[in-house]
C-alpha positions as CSV (number, residue, x, y, z in Angstrom):
1,Q,-122.3,64.7,21.5
2,E,-121.5,64.9,17.9
3,V,-118.3,63.1,16.7
4,G,-116.6,62.2,13.5
5,P,-115.3,60.8,11.3
6,T,-118.0,61.3,8.7
7,M,-118.0,59.3,5.5
8,V,-118.6,61.6,2.6
9,G,-117.9,59.7,-0.6
10,D,-116.5,56.8,-2.5
11,E,-113.8,56.4,-5.1
12,H,-116.1,57.8,-7.8
13,S,-116.8,61.0,-5.9
14,D,-116.1,64.5,-7.4
15,P,-112.4,65.2,-6.4
16,S,-113.0,69.0,-6.2
17,L,-116.0,68.5,-3.8
18,M,-113.8,66.1,-1.7
19,R,-111.1,68.8,-1.5
20,Y,-113.7,71.4,-0.5
21,L,-114.8,69.1,2.4
22,G,-111.2,68.5,3.4
23,A,-111.8,64.7,2.9
24,T,-109.1,62.0,3.0
25,K,-109.3,58.9,0.8
26,R,-108.8,55.6,2.5
27,N,-109.3,51.9,2.1
28,M,-110.4,50.0,5.2
29,L,-109.0,46.5,5.8
30,G,-111.3,43.9,4.3
31,N,-113.1,46.4,2.0
32,H,-112.6,46.2,-1.8
33,F,-113.4,49.8,-2.3
34,W,-112.1,53.3,-1.3
35,E,-114.0,55.8,0.7
36,Y,-113.6,59.5,1.6
37,Y,-114.0,60.7,5.2
38,V,-113.5,63.8,7.2
39,D,-112.9,64.2,11.0
40,D,-115.8,66.7,11.2
41,A,-119.2,65.9,12.8
42,P,-122.1,65.3,10.3
43,R,-123.6,68.7,11.2
44,I,-120.5,70.5,10.0
45,V,-120.3,68.5,6.8
46,L,-124.0,69.1,6.0
47,D,-123.6,72.8,6.6
48,K,-120.7,72.8,4.1
49,L,-122.7,70.8,1.5
50,E,-125.6,73.2,1.9
51,R,-123.3,76.2,1.0
52,Y,-122.1,74.2,-2.0
53,G,-125.8,73.9,-3.2
54,Y,-126.8,70.5,-1.8
55,R,-130.1,69.9,0.1
56,V,-131.1,67.0,2.3
57,V,-133.8,64.9,0.6
58,S,-134.1,62.1,3.2
59,M,-132.4,60.6,6.3
60,T,-132.5,57.2,7.9
61,G,-130.8,55.2,10.6
62,V,-129.1,51.8,9.9
63,G,-128.0,50.4,13.2
64,Q,-125.8,53.0,14.8
65,T,-125.2,54.6,11.4
66,L,-127.0,57.6,10.0
67,V,-127.4,58.0,6.3
68,W,-128.4,61.2,4.5
69,C,-129.5,61.5,0.9
70,L,-128.7,64.8,-0.7
71,H,-129.5,66.5,-4.0
72,K,-127.7,69.4,-5.7
73,E,-130.1,72.0,-7.0
């Protein structure tokens, strides 16, 4: 079963792209940085990014976390 939230960016991410994704900016306790997240499952986020011109270049697993590398064409 796919679940969110999905991390989609950091404090340096494009604000217009974050608005398009419906992302919220937050700072988790103990972190010295901000991150953007959405409540959508990764599949939904990747579909939105594909429509915005991004393509998946690679994907890997880190523990229970999945990481996708994308490139805008």
